N, C-alpha and C positions, 0 to 999 in steps of 0.2 A: 145509704138511703136509698132504693133502686129507682132510676129516673131515664125517661122515654125519649130520646134522640129522633125528633120529629123532621130531622134535615136529612135522612138516612131510610132505606129503604133495602133490603137485602134478599134477595128473592132466586131460584133455579128453575130454568125450565126442563119438566121432563116431557117426556114420551117417546112412544113406540119409536121405530125404525122407519125414516122415511115421513114422517108425519110432520116434518116442516119446520123443528125447532129452529134449527139455524139459520134459515131463509127468514124466519120470523125475528132473529135479534140484528140479521144484516137490516130489516127496515128497523127496529128501534132506534140504532144506530144511525143512521139516513136520516131518519125525522127528527130528532133532536139534535142536529146540529153538530156531530161528531165529523162528518167527513163535510168538506168544503165545496159549496156548490156547484162547483167544477170538476170536481175532483172524482180522476178515477177510481171506479172503482172493482175490484172482479165480486163474483155472487159467491154468496158462502164464504165471505170475508173470514168465520173463524177460524175456518176447516183451514189449519194456517201448513198441514204437514203436506208432503204432497201424495201420499198413500191414502190421506183422506180428500183428498181434493178429487182421487182419480175414480175412487170406490164410490164416491158421494158419502159418505158414512161419517159419522165424528168417534174416535178414538179417545181423545184425552178431551175432558171438561175443561174449558175454558174461561175466564175472568174477562169480565168487562164492566163499563161502568159509564150510565148515562144521565145526564142533569135536565131535570124535566121542572119548572116549576118552584126553582129552588130547592130541590131536594134531590141530592143524588143516591139514585136507583143503582145498588150492584148487582148485575144480572151473572148466574155462571149459566153457562151451555153445559149439558151432560151428554154421555155417549145412550144410544137408543139399544145397542146389540147385549145380549145377556153376558158375549163374553166379555166387555167392559162394566160388568153391574158393578165390580168394587170401587169404581170409579164414583158413581152415583150416590151408594150408601154414605160414603165418604162427605159429599159437598155438600148433604141434607143440611148436618153441623152446621153450617156457617150461616144456611138462609133462616130468616121467619116465616118464609111462608115460598108457595113452589106456585105453579103456571103449569098447568096439565094441557098440552097441546092434544089433542084428538083427531084426526081425519074423519070430513064429514061425511065421508063414504065409508071408509073403512070400520070405524066405532072403534072399541076400545078391543086392541089385542094383548096379546099374551104380557110382553114385555108390559105395556101401560099397567096393567094388573102388579106386575112385579117392582116399578118404580112406587106408583100410587102407595100399595101398602107398605114400602118404608118411609113414605110421607106423613101416611099414617101413624105409625109407630111414634114417629117423632110428634105427635099431634099439631100438625104442621098446617094452618088454612091452604085452603086450593083455588083457585081461579083456573076454572076450565077454558078452553080455548078453540072451539071446534073450527080448525085450520080448512082451507080449500074447499071453500065455503060457494067458492064460483064452478065448482068441477058440477058438469051436466047432469052427472049422476047424483051428486051428492043429498042425504037426505037428513039435516038435521035433525028434524023433531023424532025421529028413532033412536038417533044416535043420544041425545039428551036424555030419553028415557033408559038407553044402554049404560049411559056413564052413573047414574044415577043406582040403576040396579047393582053397579060395579061398588060404587060408594057403600050400598048397604050391606051386599057380601062382605066386606072386609071391615064394616064394625065401625065408621063413621061415626061421627057424634053431631048432634041435632046443627051446631055450629058449622061443621063442615057438610053436610049434606045439602043445608040451605047457602052453599056457593053461589057466586055470579058465573054467568054462563056470558062468554063472547065469542061473539062470530066475524070470523076475519078471513082474508086470502092474504097472507103472506108474499105470494109472488107478486100480487099485485099493490100490496101495502094500507092494505084497507081496513076497520074494523068496524062492527056496529053492535047494538045493544039488544038487536035482535034477528032473526034470520033471514027474513023478508027486506029491511030497510039497507040500501046500498050505503055503506060508510065511506067519508073523505078522504080519510087519513087513519096514522093506529092512534089517535087521542083517546077514543073511547077503553082501549086495554093498559094506558099508561094511567088515566085517570082513578081504572078500577083497582090497579096496582096501589095508588096513593091512599084510600078511599078503604082498601079493605086486607092489605100486608101489613101486619103490623108494625110499628116502629122497633127496633131494636131495644130491650131494656138491659141495666146492668149498673152499677154502681160505680158513677165517677171519683166515689174519694177513695174505693176498697183497692188495697195492690192490686199492680197487675194480674190479669189471667188473660191468656191467648191457646184456643186448640189447632194445632195444625191439624189442618183437614186435607190438605195435596204439599207435593214437592215438586217441582221444578227443577230443570237442572241446565245448568251454562256452564260449555266450557270455559270462561272466563272468571265469573265469581263462584263455581261450585255449585252446591245446592242452596238451594231456593225454597224458605217454609211458606208456605200462602194460609190464612186463617181467619180468625173473627177476633178481634180484641173482644171480652165477653166482659171484663170488668176494669177499671181502672182507664189509666194510659199509656202509652209504651211509648220511650224517646229514643231516640238514638245517643249512643255511650250508655246508656244504663245498666246496670248491673244485673243481669237476671240469673234462674235456676231452669233446666231443663229436667220434667219431671215426665213419669208417665203410668196412667190407669193401670196398664196392663204386668208394667215393670218395674215392680216397687224399688228396685235396688237403682235404679236409671234415675241419678243425681248428677250434673251437669252443670257447674259455673261457669257463664261465661258474660260477655256483654255486645250488644246488640252495635253492629256499627254500620248497617245501615236498611233504613227503614222506608218501602215504599206503598203507592196507593195507587189504585189504578182508575184511569182517564181516557174512555174510549178504548181504544187496544194497543195504549201506550200503558206504562209503568212508570209514575211520576215520584221522584222520590222527595221525603216528608222530613223532617228531623221528628215531630211527632204525629201521635194518634191518639184518638179519644176511643171509648168504649161503643162497638157497633160499627167501627170502620173494619172494613176486610182489607190486611197491608199483606206486603209479602218482606219475609226477611232473608238480608243474605248474608255471608259472614261466618255462618257457625253448620261447620263440618259435620259434626256429629247428629242433627236435625234430624225426626222422622216422624212420619204420619203417625197422629194419636200421640206425638207428645205436647206437653202444657207447657208454656213459658209462664214462668212467675216471679215475682219478685220474692227475694231473698227473705226479708221480713215473713211471708205466708206460704209455704211451699203447699199449693194443693192442687193434684189433677184434676181435670175434667175429666168423666166418665166416658169410655169411646168405644165404640161397637167392636167386635174384632173383625179383620177383613177375612170375609168366607175365603174357605179351602181351596186351591186349585180340584179340578177333577181327572185331569187329563197330562199326562206323561208323554213327551218324547226325547231321546238319546241323540244329545248334538254332538260332533265326534269330527276330528280331522282326518280329513281326506285321504285314503290310504290307495288309491284308485292307478292306472300306468297312469293315467292322463291327471294325476292331480299336478297342483303348483303350477299348470302352466300358463291359467286366466286370474288367478283370485291376488289381490295384494298383500291381503294379510292370510297366513294360511297353518302359521303354527298353534299348539295347543296353546302355547299363553296368551296370541292375539285373539284365541275360541275365549277362553277363561276371563282374559279381563274387560273384553265387548261384553259378555253375560251378566258377570257382575255388575257391569256400568250399567247394565237396564235395569236393575233392581231398583238404583238413584230414586227413579222414575217411577217403576212399574209394580204397586202394592202385591195385587193378584200375584206376581210371579214369583217362581219358587227354582233356586240354582242349586243341585249337590254335584260335590267330586264323586266319581266311583272308582273303581278298584285301579281303574287305567287312568293312565295321566294325562289319555288321550280323549278321554270321551268323560260327557258333561248330560248328568240327568233334569231337564227344563219341566219341571211344570206349571201348567197354565187353566184355566178359565173355561178352553176349550177350544176347537180346530183352527175359528178365526183370529184368535188372540194371539196363539203360535206365530200362524202363518206372516199376521203382520210383523211381527219380530223376524221372522228366517227374511221376509221383504226387503224390511229397511236392511241390515246385515249384507243382505247382499248386494244392493245398491251403493253400502258402502266399502264395497270393494274385497269381502270377505268369502272365502271361500272354504264351504265343511261338506258334509254329510250328516244326514238325520234319519232316521229309524220313523218307525210307522206309529203312530200314536198310539197310545196305548191308554185305557180309563186304569184312574188307582181305586182299587180295593180298601176297603175296612174291613172288622168282624164284628162283632158283637159280643157283651159281656159271656156268652155261651157259646162265643168262637163260631159264629156263624159266618159265614160270606157276605158280604154286603158290597151293593155294586150303586153306581152315582144312575137317579133316574131322571128322565124328562118327562115333559108334559111336550105334544109335538103338535100344531094347528097347521091344518094342512087345508088351504083351500085350492080347489080343481075344479075345473068345467068338469059335467056328469059322466060324459062318457071313459074319464080315464079312473072313477073312484074304484075299479074293480082291480085293476092292474097295481094301483097305490096300496091300496089292502093288504093285497097278494104279498106283494115285496115287503111290506113292514111288519104283516104275521109273519114269515120268515123268519125277519132278525128280531125275532122276541116281543114285539109290538103289540099292544092290546088295546081292540077299538075299545075308547069308551064315551066317544058321542058321533052323533052325524047330523048334520042340520041342514035343510035346504039356503040357499042365498038366492040373493039378487041376478038376474041376470043367466041361468044356468049353473050357476057354481055350487057346489057344496063344498060345508068346512064338513071337517074329519078329525078327532081329534084322539090322540094316540100316547097311551101311559105305555114310552120306551125306554131301554138300558140305553144309557149315553153312547158306548159301543157298539149299538145297531146302529145310531147315525153314523157312526164315521164311515166314509166313503159313499155314503147314500146322497148328497147334493146333486154330484153329478148325474147321476142314474137319474135320478128324479127328474130333472130339467130334460134330459130324454125322455124317458114314460111320458113326461106332462105335452111334450113341443115347445116347452118353456112357456107356457102358460098357467103352471101351476105357483103356487107360492106358500114356502114353508118357515114358521117360525117356532122358535123352541125355547123354552125356560123350565131351568132346572127345578128338580124338586123336591128333591133330598134322596137320600142311601136308603133302598129298598135288598130285599133278599136277591142272592145273587140266580139268575134267569137260565143256566145252563150256557152249554161250548155253542159255538156259533161260526161259520164259518166264512169270513169274509168276501172271499171274492170266488166265484163259483168256475170263473175263466183261468187258463195258465197263460205261462210268458211265453214269448219265441224270444231266443237266449244267441247270442253273437256266438260264433266258434273260435275265431279266431280273431287277432288283433290285426288292425289294417285302416283302410279306408273303403266305407261303402260304394259298389261299385251298379251300374245301371242293372246289368246282368246277374249278379246273386239276388238284386231286390227283386228283380222279375220272379225269377224262380221263387222266393220268401213271401212273396204278397199272396200267391194262393193256399197258405198255410195261416191266414189271421190278418189282420190289423197292423198293419205298420207305423214308428213314430219316425222312421228318420229317411232321409232325404241320399240322394248321388251325393258324394263326394263327405260323409258326415265320420267323423272318427269315430272309429268303434274299438273294443277290446273284449277279451274272450271273459264272458260270465256279465256283461253288459246285456239290459234287455232292451232290445229293437222292436217290440210289437208285441199284441195281444192274440195269444189262442184262442181257437172259439173251444176246445177241449181243456178238460179239465187239469190234465197234466204239460209239462213244461216241456218244449223243445226245443232243441239247439240246430242250429243253421251258420250256412258259413255264407254274408251278405257281401262277403270280399273277392266270393269267385269270381274267376275270369273267365273269356269264353278261348278253350284250345283254337289255336289260327293254324290252317292248313293250306292247301290250294285250292279247294275247294268253297273254303269256310272266309270269307270275307267281313272284317274290323266292321263295317261301314253299315250292315245290316242288323249291327247292335242301335242304331237311332231309330226303327223301327217298333225299337220295345217299347211298348205304354205302361205306363208305372202309373198307379193310382196313386192319387198326392196324400204325404204322409197322415197323420191324426197330430195335429200339434198341442200339445197338454199345458195349459196355464199350471201354476205354483199347485194350486189346490186342488187339480186336478191330478196335478203328480201323485201329491199328497193321499190326497183318497185312493189312486191305484195302488201305490205299492202294498206289498203282503209284507206279514212277518216276516220272510226270509229273505226281504230285500230293503236294500239303500236308496234315500235318494239324494245323487250329489249336486251340490248346492254351486255354482259360482257365479260371479257379476254377469257373464254372457249366456252360460249353458244349465241346462235342468236333465241330471240322466238317471236312468234307475239301474239299477245295477243291484245283483243277487250280493248278499252278505261275502258268499263265500266262492271266490272266482273260479278258483278250479273245477273245473267237471268233475273228476276224479273225487276230489274231497267235500264235492257236495252230493252225490251219491253216496259217499259212503254214511254221510250225516245223518241222510235222509234214513237206512238201514237202522241205525239205532233207534 
């Protein structure tokens, strides 16, 4: 018989990037006594990964739990970027309601629509939390209307449209029921969770059923499956069967060796857990996302939506440049293969495939950011490798027509830059579908654009808008192929010989374009040392020294003025490289190079 567990609530926090989810969870943890009064706590404590902390984004969904008025509230903090949408889709299966965080100035953004749509499909109740209410330009009343409009657009039920609104400033740690009332703490939000999010339902007498919604990985215990107990209870040493809704052939008998519940930021070992609890299970190497853990007497898989397919691919290969193996710790194809396949333990939106070459692997993901985070992680771990230009994954329809991934891009820019942005995106096969003036002299442009049209555009966009523009994209689905597109209108400056870059050689080279290197940098033939303003590539000698004679002294070299080189980040390099180039990645350097290093062979390949 179905029963409710009134002592538990399971809730996910969803929002667009930068609307304050992680800061909000921080405050809930602080105010429910998870931290001691005198404990030093870093800001955004849920962003535990170094890259998350540096970039201020959430990449992996995190579980935590707080206790309020005797009720345990399991909270899941989810990522906001479209590239990590796979994380959001899954965790919603673990919860009985969501808190939608919306910036009181920006209002609903593309990713808000995406995550809210997923919650609507599962008929989850929604609490809307308008955050950053203390911003001077906040406009809570208009944003409430915008959220209600969005709910109507997404076909919300009457109960979902009647959702409660809470007004908060996560940074100040206060919330209230009215926009004009100043709150004292987070109590209004916590009370709303207890009142509005339903208690989990299940049958305590039924055989065990638990759906694995996320996977964690730990070097010591291996794979850890996290999910909600839907029916019955689960105990340590219990015999269970793993089955899967999408893979009916999967039936694995195993037993539960360790069981954990969440308490604050810690995992606490427990002997058993009832229905409605969010638990972690370790000790089952075959456990995967989407698996159902059942009792042997009733093997029944819980339905689970398929993970969204990747839309973009890159080739990861062993570094074979003349400077290979000098800076990295792990350089062989075996190291590279093991590391990429290990990433699949935790990242379900990623695909890794072997190619005809033993030294090259095709890695597919949800977007450039998704893959750049993987590259950055590998780089920090001491891996050295090379990657190709990101390419989109095409499909064909029943009639054999080529389809490509399409995105909706929402762009907020000051009015004077709209012309440049429209021109650039139209060149990249974008179609302007909406243009609305906003507060403060900004304009919101809405484009329907192929995913490949956005590859390499973000850096250019920041330059064009002098850093004042905001671009957000959401995957729209596959559409008809829009025709050929050239990625880069400019060529590369290529080093002609190997050696060390010298001031005299660089001084002559800088007149030909923008340099990426300074004096003392090691170079080799075929390495890209700068950007040419012309369309064709230019080869030059940056190792050239001055011939010394009686009338020429070496000291006059010091008077040569060099323009500081353009130093590019990993993303900028990934954006810059063209289809005939590779990006060489080592723990200390990023080098752009031609795929074919020999100048003669390179010219021959172009003639073909």
